[in-house]
C-alpha positions in Angstrom: 40.1 -8.3 -27.8 39.1 -4.7 -30.0 35.5 -4.8 -29.1 36.4 -5.9 -25.6 38.7 -2.8 -25.4 36.4 0.0 -26.8 33.3 -1.3 -24.4 36.2 -0.2 -21.7 36.9 2.9 -23.1 32.9 3.3 -23.7 32.5 2.9 -19.9 35.1 5.2 -18.2 33.9 8.0 -20.6 30.2 7.4 -19.5 31.6 7.0 -16.0 33.4 10.2 -16.2 30.5 12.0 -17.8 28.5 10.7 -14.9 30.6 12.1 -12.3 30.5 15.4 -14.0 26.5 15.5 -13.3 26.7 14.4 -10.0 28.4 17.3 -9.2 25.6 19.5 -10.6 22.9 18.1 -9.0 20.4 20.3 -6.9 19.2 20.3 -3.3 16.0 20.0 -3.6 13.4 16.7 -4.2 12.2 15.0 -7.1 12.9 12.1 -9.0 15.8 10.3 -10.8 15.8 7.9 -14.2 19.1 5.6 -14.5 20.0 4.8 -17.8 22.0 1.9 -19.9 24.6 2.0 -22.6 22.4 1.9 -24.9 19.6 4.8 -23.4 17.1 2.4 -21.8 15.8 3.4 -18.5 16.3 0.8 -16.1 15.4 1.9 -12.8 13.4 5.2 -12.1 14.0 6.1 -8.4 12.8 9.4 -6.0 14.3 11.5 -3.2 14.1 14.6 -1.1 17.8 15.6 -1.8 18.3 14.7 -5.3 22.0 15.3 -4.7 22.8 13.0 -2.0 20.3 9.9 -2.9 21.8 9.8 -6.4 25.6 9.9 -5.1 24.5 6.8 -2.9 24.7 4.7 -6.1 28.1 5.5 -7.0 29.9 5.3 -3.9 30.3 3.3 -0.7 29.3 -0.6 -0.7 25.7 -2.5 -1.6 24.6 -5.7 -1.9 24.2 -8.0 -4.5 21.4 -7.0 -6.5 21.5 -3.3 -6.3 25.6 -3.6 -7.5 23.9 -5.4 -10.4 21.8 -2.1 -11.3 24.7 -0.1 -10.5 26.7 -1.5 -13.0 24.0 -1.1 -15.8 24.4 2.4 -15.2 25.9 4.3 -18.0 23.8 7.8 -17.4 21.2 9.3 -15.5 18.5 12.1 -15.5 16.6 13.8 -12.8 13.2 15.9 -12.7 13.0 18.5 -10.1 9.6 18.6 -7.7 8.0 21.0 -5.6 7.4 18.4 -2.4 7.9 14.7 -1.9 4.0 14.6 -2.5 4.6 15.3 -6.2 7.8 13.1 -6.3 5.7 9.8 -5.3 3.3 10.3 -7.9 5.8 11.5 -10.8 7.9 8.1 -9.9 5.1 5.9 -10.2 3.7 8.0 -14.0 7.5 7.2 -14.7 7.5 3.5 -13.7 3.7 2.8 -15.9 5.3 4.8 -18.6 8.9 3.1 -19.1 8.6 -0.5 -17.1 11.8 -0.1 -16.0 13.7 -3.5 -15.2 15.0 -2.9 -11.9 11.6 -1.3 -10.9 9.0 -2.9 -8.7 6.3 -3.5 -11.5 2.7 -3.4 -10.0 1.2 -6.1 -12.6 0.4 -9.1 -10.7 -3.7 -9.5 -11.6 -4.5 -6.3 -11.3 -7.1 -3.7 -11.7 -9.2 -5.4 -8.6 -12.6 -7.1 -9.0 -15.8 -5.2 -8.0 -19.0 -5.6 -7.3 -21.4 -3.8 -9.2 -25.3 -2.5 -8.7 -26.1 -1.6 -12.3 -27.5 1.9 -12.8 -30.5 0.2 -15.2 -34.4 0.5 -15.1 -33.7 -3.3 -13.9 -30.7 -3.3 -12.3 -28.5 -6.3 -12.0 -25.8 -7.3 -9.9 -22.3 -8.0 -11.3 -18.2 -8.7 -11.0 -16.3 -6.2 -12.8 -12.8 -4.8 -12.8 -13.6 -1.3 -14.7 -14.8 1.0 -12.2 -16.7 3.9 -14.3 -18.5 7.1 -13.8 -22.0 5.7 -14.9 -23.9 6.4 -11.6 -23.8 2.7 -10.7 -23.3 1.5 -7.2 -20.0 0.0 -6.9 -18.3 -2.2 -3.5 -14.8 -3.3 -3.2 -12.4 -3.7 -4.2 -12.4 -7.4 -3.3 -8.6 -8.8 -3.4 -8.9 -11.5 -5.7 -12.1 -12.7 -8.3 -13.0 -15.9 -6.0 -13.8 -13.6 -3.2 -15.8 -11.7 -5.7 -17.5 -14.3 -7.0 -18.4 -15.8 -3.5 -19.9 -12.6 -2.0 -21.9 -12.2 -5.3 -23.1 -15.9 -5.5 -24.3 -15.6 -1.8 -26.4 -11.8 -2.5 -27.9 -13.7 -5.5 -29.7 -15.8 -3.2 -31.0 -13.0 -1.2 -32.0 -10.8 -3.2 -34.2 -10.8 -6.3 -32.5 -9.0 -8.8 -32.3 -10.1 -12.5 -29.6 -12.5 -13.6 -30.1 -12.4 -16.9 -28.2 -9.9 -19.6 -31.0 -9.7 -22.2 -34.4 -9.4 -21.1 -36.1 -12.8 -22.4 -39.9 -12.9 -23.2 -40.7 -15.2 -20.3 -40.1 -16.0 -16.8 -36.9 -18.2 -16.2 -35.6 -20.7 -13.4 -34.5 -18.2 -11.1 -38.3 -16.1 -11.0 -39.7 -19.4 -9.9 -36.7 -19.8 -7.1 -37.6 -16.5 -5.5 -34.0 -15.2 -7.1 -35.9 -12.7 -9.3 -38.5 -10.6 -9.6 -39.3 -11.1 -12.8 -39.4 -7.7 -14.6 -39.8 -9.3 -17.9 -43.4 -10.5 -17.5 -44.4 -7.6 -14.9 -43.7 -4.2 -13.7 -41.5 -3.9 -11.2 -41.5 -0.5 -8.5 -38.6 1.6 -8.7 -39.2 1.8 -5.0 -38.5 -1.9 -4.7 -35.2 -2.3 -6.1 -34.0 0.9 -4.4 -34.4 -0.8 -0.9 -33.3 -3.9 -2.3 -30.2 -2.0 -3.4 -30.0 0.0 -0.2 -29.9 -3.8 2.0 -26.8 -5.0 -0.4 -25.1 -1.7 0.3 -26.2 -2.3 4.0 -25.0 -5.9 4.0 -21.7 -5.1 2.1 -20.8 -2.3 4.3 -20.8 -4.3 7.5 -24.4 -4.2 8.0 -25.0 -8.3 7.9 -25.9 -8.7 11.6 -28.8 -6.5 11.1 -29.5 -8.6 7.7 -29.3 -11.5 9.7 -31.3 -10.9 12.2 -33.9 -10.0 9.4 -33.5 -13.3 7.7 -33.9 -15.2 11.5 -37.3 -13.3 11.8 -38.9 -14.2 8.4 -37.3 -17.9 9.1 -40.0 -18.3 12.4 -42.6 -16.5 10.3 -42.4 -19.1 7.5 -42.1 -22.1 9.8 -45.0 -21.3 11.9 -47.1 -20.4 8.7 -45.7 -24.0 7.6 -43.7 -22.9 4.6 -41.2 -25.4 5.3 -39.3 -24.8 2.2 -39.3 -21.0 2.4 -37.8 -21.5 6.2 -35.4 -23.5 5.2 -34.2 -21.3 2.2 -33.8 -18.7 4.6 -32.0 -20.9 6.8 -29.3 -21.8 4.3 -28.8 -18.2 3.8 -28.1 -17.9 7.3 -25.6 -20.4 7.3 -23.8 -19.3 4.1 -23.8 -15.6 5.7 -22.7 -17.3 8.9 -19.8 -19.3 6.9 -18.6 -16.0 5.1 -18.6 -13.9 8.5 -16.6 -16.8 10.3 -13.2 -16.0 8.3 -12.8 -12.4 9.7 -9.9 -12.6 12.1 -10.0 -9.2 14.1 -12.3 -6.7 15.1 -11.5 -3.0 16.2 -14.3 -0.9 18.1 -14.4 2.0 15.5 -15.7 0.3 12.7 -13.4 2.2 9.9 -12.0 0.8 6.1 -8.8 0.3 6.7 -5.7 -1.1 4.5 -3.6 -2.6 6.5 0.5 -3.0 4.5 2.9 -5.4 5.9 6.1 -6.5 4.1 9.8 -8.9 4.3 12.3 -8.8 2.2 15.0 -11.5 1.7 17.7 -13.2 -0.6 16.5 -9.9 -3.1 12.6 -10.9 -2.7 10.5 -8.9 -1.4 6.9 -10.1 0.1 4.1 -7.5 0.5 0.8 -8.4 2.7 -2.6 -6.2 2.2 -4.8 -7.3 5.4 -8.5 -5.3 4.1 -9.9 -4.4 7.0 -14.0 -3.0 6.8 -16.3 -2.1 9.2 -13.8 -2.5 11.9 -13.2 -6.3 10.5 -10.5 -7.9 8.7 -12.6 -10.0 5.8 -9.7 -10.6 3.0 -5.6 -10.5 2.5 -4.1 -9.9 -0.4 0.0 -11.1 -1.2 2.5 -10.3 -3.7 6.1 -11.5 -4.2 8.5 -9.8 -6.3 12.3 -9.4 -6.8 13.0 -5.9 -5.5 16.7 -3.7 -6.7 16.6 -0.6 -4.9 16.1 0.3 -0.9 13.6 -1.5 0.8 11.4 0.7 2.2 11.6 2.7 -0.8 10.8 0.0 -3.2 8.0 -1.1 -1.1 6.2 2.6 -1.1 6.6 2.3 -4.8 4.3 -0.4 -4.6 1.9 1.4 -2.8 1.6 4.2 -5.1 1.0 2.1 -7.6 -1.3 0.0 -6.0 -3.5 3.0 -5.6 -3.0 4.9 -8.7 -4.5 1.7 -10.1 -7.5 1.6 -7.1 -9.9 4.1 -6.9 -11.7 2.8 -4.0 -9.4 4.6 -1.0 -10.2 3.2 2.3 -10.5 5.6 5.6 -7.4 5.1 7.0 -4.1 2.9 5.6 -1.5 1.8 8.4 1.9 1.2 6.7 4.8 -0.5 8.6 7.9 0.8 10.1 11.0 0.8 8.4 12.8 -2.5 9.6 15.9 -0.3 9.6 14.7 1.8 11.9 12.9 -0.4 14.5 16.1 -2.5 14.6 17.5 1.3 15.7 14.8 1.8 18.1 15.4 -1.8 19.7 19.5 -1.0 19.9 19.3 2.7 21.0 16.3 4.2 23.3 17.8 7.9 21.9 16.0 8.2 18.7 15.5 11.5 16.8 11.3 11.0 16.7 9.9 9.9 19.6 8.8 5.9 19.6 5.1 6.9 20.5 4.0 8.9 17.6 1.5 8.4 15.0 1.2 10.0 11.7 -1.9 11.9 10.5 -2.7 13.6 7.0 -2.7 17.1 7.5 -6.5 17.1 5.9 -8.0 14.9 8.1 -6.2 15.0 11.6 -8.5 17.6 13.1 -11.6 15.6 12.2 -10.6 11.8 12.7 -11.9 10.0 16.3 -9.1 7.8 17.8 -10.0 4.1 18.5 -6.3 3.0 19.7 -6.1 1.8 23.4 -5.1 3.7 26.1 -4.9 7.2 24.1 -4.5 9.9 26.7 -4.2 13.2 24.1 -7.3 14.5 22.3 -7.3 13.8 18.0 -6.3 17.4 17.5 -3.1 17.5 20.4 -1.9 14.2 18.8 -2.1 15.0 14.8 -0.8 19.2 15.7 2.3 16.9 17.7 2.2 14.5 15.0 2.9 17.0 12.1 5.6 18.8 14.4 7.4 15.5 14.9 7.2 15.4 10.9 8.6 18.7 10.4 11.4 18.1 12.9 12.5 14.7 11.8 12.5 16.4 7.8 14.4 19.1 9.1 16.7 16.9 10.9 16.5 15.0 8.1 18.2 18.0 5.5 20.7 18.7 8.4 18.9 22.2 9.3 18.6 21.3 12.6 20.0 19.1 15.5 18.4 16.2 16.9 15.7 17.3 18.6 15.5 14.4 21.0 18.9 13.4 20.4 21.1 16.6 21.9 18.5 16.6 24.9 19.5 13.0 26.0 23.2 13.7 24.5 23.3 15.9 27.5 22.7 13.4 30.0 25.6 11.1 28.5 29.5 10.8 29.2 31.6 12.8 26.5 33.4 9.7 24.3 36.6 9.0 25.6 39.4 9.6 22.8 41.0 5.9 23.3 38.5 4.3 21.0 40.2 1.9 18.8 40.4 3.2 15.0 38.2 0.6 14.0 35.4 1.2 15.9 35.4 4.4 14.7 35.6 4.0 11.3 32.0 1.3 11.7 30.2 4.2 13.7 31.6 6.8 10.6 30.3 4.3 8.0 26.8 3.7 10.1 26.2 7.6 10.6 26.9 7.8 6.8 24.3 5.2 6.1 22.0 6.2 8.0 22.4 10.3 6.6 21.9 8.9 3.1 18.7 6.8 4.0 16.9 9.6 5.7 18.3 12.3 2.8 16.5 10.0 0.2 13.3 11.5 2.0 10.7 8.5 1.1 12.7 5.8 2.6 11.8 7.5 6.2 8.1 5.9 7.1 7.3 9.5 7.8 8.0 11.3 4.8 6.6 8.8 2.9 3.0 8.8 4.9 2.7 12.6 4.8 3.3 12.8 1.0 0.5 9.5 0.6 -1.7 10.9 3.0 -1.5 14.2 0.9 -1.7 12.2 -2.7 -4.6 10.8 -1.8 -6.5 12.6 0.6 -6.5 10.3 3.8 -5.3 8.9 6.9 -2.0 7.5 7.0 -0.6 6.0 10.1 2.6 4.4 11.0 1.7 3.1 14.4 4.0 2.7 16.9 1.9 1.0 19.5 -1.6 -0.6 20.5 -3.9 -2.7 17.9 -3.1 -1.0 15.0 0.6 -1.7 15.7 -0.6 -5.7 16.3 -2.1 -5.2 13.2 0.7 -4.0 11.0 2.9 -6.5 12.8 0.3 -9.5 11.8 0.5 -8.3 7.8 4.8 -8.3 8.6 4.8 -11.7 10.3 2.3 -12.8 7.6 4.8 -11.6 4.5 7.8 -12.9 6.2 5.9 -16.8 6.4 5.1 -16.3 2.9 9.1 -15.4 1.9 10.2 -18.2 4.1 7.5 -21.0 2.4 8.2 -19.8 -1.3 12.3 -20.2 -0.6 11.7 -23.8 1.5 9.4 -24.8 -2.1 11.9 -23.6 -3.8 14.7 -25.8 -2.4 12.5 -29.0 -1.8 11.9 -28.7 -5.5 15.3 -28.3 -6.5 16.0 -31.4 -3.9 13.4 -33.0 -5.9 13.9 -33.0 -9.0 17.6 -33.3 -8.3 16.9 -36.8 -6.6 14.8 -38.0 -9.3 17.5 -37.5 -12.0 20.0 -39.1 -10.0 17.5 -42.4 -8.9 16.9 -42.3 -12.7 20.2 -42.6 -13.3 20.9 -45.5 -11.2 17.6 -47.3 -12.7 19.6 -47.0 -16.2 22.8 -47.5 -15.1 24.4 -44.4 -15.1 26.8 -43.0 -12.6 25.4 -39.3 -13.6 22.6 -37.6 -15.2 23.6 -34.2 -15.1 22.1 -33.8 -18.9 19.3 -34.8 -20.9 18.5 -34.6 -24.2 14.9 -35.2 -25.9 13.5 -35.7 -29.3 10.5 -35.7 -30.9 8.9 -35.6 -34.5 5.4 -34.0 -35.8 3.7 -33.8 -38.9 0.4 -34.5 -40.3 0.5 -37.0 -43.5 4.4 -36.1 -44.0 3.0 -32.4 -44.6 4.9 -29.9 -42.7 7.6 -32.3 -40.9 9.5 -30.4 -37.7 11.4 -32.3 -35.1 12.1 -30.9 -31.7 14.7 -31.4 -29.0 14.5 -30.2 -25.5 17.1 -30.0 -22.7 16.9 -31.0 -19.1 19.3 -30.4 -16.7 19.7 -31.7 -13.0 15.8 -32.8 -13.6 14.6 -29.6 -15.0 13.7 -27.6 -18.3 17.0 -25.9 -19.8 14.4 -23.6 -22.1 17.1 -21.4 -23.6 18.8 -24.6 -25.0 15.7 -26.3 -26.6 15.8 -26.3 -30.8 13.7 -26.9 -33.3 14.5 -28.4 -36.4 12.7 -28.3 -40.2 13.0 -31.3 -41.8 15.0 -31.5 -45.3 15.8 -34.5 -46.7 12.7 -36.5 -45.7 9.8 -36.9 -48.4 6.8 -38.1 -46.6 5.6 -39.7 -43.1 8.6 -41.6 -42.4 9.4 -41.0 -38.1 13.0 -43.1 -38.5 14.3 -41.3 -41.6 13.5 -38.2 -39.7 15.1 -39.4 -36.5 18.4 -40.3 -38.4 18.6 -36.7 -39.8 18.1 -35.0 -36.6 20.1 -36.8 -34.5 22.9 -36.4 -37.3 22.3 -32.8 -37.6 22.4 -31.7 -33.7 25.6 -34.2 -32.8 27.6 -33.2 -35.6 27.5 -29.1 -34.5 28.3 -30.8 -30.8 31.1 -32.3 -32.2 32.2 -29.6 -34.5 31.4 -26.8 -31.9 32.8 -29.0 -28.9 29.5 -28.6 -27.1 28.6 -30.1 -23.7 27.3 -34.1 -24.7 24.7 -35.2 -22.6 24.2 -38.1 -20.5 21.4 -39.6 -22.2 19.6 -39.4 -24.9 15.4 -39.5 -25.3 13.8 -40.3 -28.1 10.1 -39.8 -28.3 9.0 -43.7 -29.9 10.1 -47.3 -29.5 12.4 -50.0 -31.1 12.8 -48.1 -34.5 13.9 -44.8 -33.7 15.8 -46.0 -30.7 17.7 -48.3 -33.6 17.9 -45.5 -35.8 19.4 -42.5 -33.4 21.7 -45.4 -31.8 23.2 -46.2 -35.7 23.7 -42.7 -36.3 25.6 -41.8 -33.7 27.8 -44.6 -33.4 28.2 -45.9 -37.3 28.4 -42.3 -38.5 29.9 -40.1 -35.8 31.5 -42.4 -33.9 29.7 -41.1 -30.5 28.4 -43.6 -27.5 25.9 -42.0 -25.5 23.1 -44.3 -24.1 19.9 -43.8 -26.5 16.1 -44.6 -24.7 12.9 -44.6 -26.2 9.9 -43.7 -24.5 7.1 -45.5 -25.4 3.1 -44.4 -25.1 0.2 -46.6 -24.1 -3.7 -46.3 -25.3 -4.4 -43.1 -23.8 -1.2 -41.5 -25.2 -0.1 -41.6 -21.8 3.9 -42.2 -20.5 3.5 -46.5 -20.4 7.6 -47.4 -20.1 11.1 -46.2 -21.1 12.9 -48.8 -23.2 16.7 -49.4 -23.4 19.8 -50.9 -24.7 20.9 -53.3 -27.8 18.1 -55.3 -26.2 15.1 -52.9 -25.8 14.7 -54.2 -22.4 12.0 -52.1 -20.3 13.1 -50.8 -17.5 11.2 -51.4 -14.2 10.1 -47.7 -12.4 7.5 -47.6 -9.9 4.4 -45.4 -11.4 4.2 -43.7 -8.5 7.8 -43.1 -7.9 9.3 -38.9 -9.0 11.5 -40.7 -11.4 8.5 -42.3 -13.5 7.0 -38.8 -12.8 10.2 -36.7 -14.5 9.8 -39.0 -17.3 6.3 -37.7 -17.7 7.2 -34.4 -17.8 10.0 -34.9 -20.3 7.6 -36.4 -22.8 5.1 -34.0 -22.2 7.1 -31.2 -22.7 9.3 -32.3 -26.0 5.4 -33.0 -27.5 4.4 -29.9 -26.8 7.4 -28.1 -28.1 7.5 -30.3 -31.4 3.7 -29.8 -31.8 3.8 -26.3 -31.1 6.6 -25.5 -34.0 4.4 -27.9 -36.6 1.4 -25.6 -36.3 3.4 -22.9 -36.6 5.3 -24.0 -39.7 1.9 -25.2 -41.0 -0.2 -22.4 -40.5 2.4 -20.4 -42.2 2.2 -22.7 -44.9 -1.6 -22.6 -45.0 -1.3 -18.6 -45.5 1.2 -19.0 -48.5 -0.7 -21.4 -50.1 -4.6 -19.4 -49.9 -2.3 -16.0 -51.4 -0.4 -17.8 -53.6 -3.0 -19.5 -55.3 -4.4 -15.9 -56.5 -3.5 -14.7 -59.3 -1.6 -11.7 -59.2 0.1 -12.1 -55.9 3.5 -13.3 -55.3 6.0 -13.4 -52.9 6.8 -9.5 -52.1 2.8 -8.6 -52.8 1.5 -11.5 -50.1 4.4 -10.0 -47.5 3.3 -6.9 -47.7 -0.5 -8.3 -47.2 0.1 -9.7 -44.0 2.3 -6.9 -42.7 -0.4 -4.8 -42.9 -3.1 -6.8 -42.3 -1.8 -9.3 -39.8 -4.3 -12.4 -40.7 -5.8 -14.0 -43.2 -8.7 -13.5 -41.9 -8.4 -9.4 -41.4 -7.3 -10.1 -45.1 -10.6 -11.4 -45.5 -12.9 -8.8 -43.6 -11.3 -5.8 -45.7 -12.8 -4.0 -47.9 -11.8 -2.7 -51.1 -10.7 0.7 -50.1 -8.2 -1.1 -47.2 -5.8 -2.3 -49.6 -5.9 1.1 -51.8 -3.0 2.3 -49.1 -0.5 -0.9 -50.5 -0.7 0.0 -54.2 -3.7 -2.2 -54.8 -6.1 -1.6 -57.2 -9.9 -2.1 -56.8 -10.0 -5.3 -59.5 -7.3 -7.1 -57.8 -8.8 -6.1 -54.3 -12.0 -7.5 -55.1 -10.0 -10.7 -56.4 -8.5 -11.3 -53.3 -11.8 -11.1 -50.8 -13.4 -13.3 -53.5 -11.3 -15.7 -53.6 -10.6 -16.0 -49.6 -14.1 -16.0 -49.0 -15.0 -18.6 -51.4 -11.8 -21.0 -50.1 -13.6 -20.6 -46.8 -16.9 -21.4 -47.8 
């Protein structure tokens, strides 16, 4: 009770401190760092106006996940920046440094794979995730390793670069298959490699049609000269090119490299889809799904920023989706602060870029100037410096609002206006400001298309994200339904009305050494890993599974009775009649508990065979292809995995202890010191005499330790 009162008092002090700091926030752009009661940074955000954005967390209502974030905040710091672009970059760096639990963290499979033509006397083609300044040629990135390796596989068949890591003394099979020039046995001119590198670069940069025509010509020549095997090889290469290129869905007329982003949010989760368009053709996509806690568009932009900070290959153009809130607003009200047909361009590249959208009526320069003016107007409008540039004009045509409007309607409208102002004042929740900041940082054109083919492309990415998120939740629901149904069916099969909680046990030892046991828990057919338990066997000497089972069951359910813990509906032991009898005897005769006990028996191949039940050890009939039999397999595999992992840990510790303890002059204190300093026996064995001196171990003893460990290894 006292602890709770102290916590409440500390919370009040923290909130009072926050209120004082909120009053001192500046009207400037920057980043803010939210901290919990331990001083740990739990969220990093960015804002065009720090005062408005940070205050919004502590006023008004929020969704469930944001409420969870706000409930953990006990303090905050902020860093003022000179522009939105600086805030964007700073936020990215702070997220990478502190890894806050409530931020979107880009940590799924990235860095991205690239194809690389090495800068060597005899270059080779390889897949890499590291882009170095080594004068090699890099192509990519590819959305996943499979796509990169499939492309490399095709190019290896088409172009005879060397395949070996170390140059052999004689030719290999690749030479005889015409997939290597054989630099190991003959000289290859640099011009030949330059030509091959140029053709590979042309192919990967979208010139596959020209390569394909050249292959078709060579195939015809080989056929006319009756070299049918060579003609077949060339034909197979053409088929491989067609198979790879048939996956491309969208074609644009300007053959530009683009990354097209779309995102969708639901139930506190966000899915981001990236469509990779290279030379005007969509070749691949990448998907990321993760929970988010802040404002949707802001967290989406955090993902994009982290993506490009880890990805050195930036396309010529980036397409971003519009904010879902602004899209809804546009569909509900035609009088918007920003013209609906506007596209954003980087101030650096807009004057030289070309237009590809159909129906464009202005020149590129006119459109870029208009876009920047509109962007500037939107920024000023968000800050409250100017009036709505479009809304004012439209407002002159509207009738004045009547004074008979109800109080409830007025409050609702005020809340909506406040929410919109807060959203825009956040800075990078506004797609216009976000795109301009990203364009300034990356020095490329960044668009938020409002119509035409590019709008369709962002719409396609967004729709794919929505479908992927729906699929995720449907699979979760289906999995929960299947596991719950499997648990209830298993309960009925063994005569139980309910099978909510199952506890399973397994023993592990090697000829009686380091005996351990483990317990796992399944609730409604799913593992509850927080309730798993490990047991070191105390009273049993030698390999006695029955007595081991008796000890573990006794220890577990004595504690259940003593601490009034939840009792299981079913106990499963990994074994047959002997283990069932031992467990039942302890439960009923020593503890007075009457909980059903089943045994899982394995076949000769160590797979789940049958379930034994009751005093008569009758086998429960279950179809091998049923969900309930699959559930039993999962339980048996999981408890065995958990037990054997624990046993290996204990055996490893005992082996280390015994090896070090056998050396004269090494006691418990020095053994712990050695393991803490070196980390493992292997590193101690490989150390030099000088490495022991920081531990105050003399050279003579150090030589004895090294000699003893190396002798034992041999």
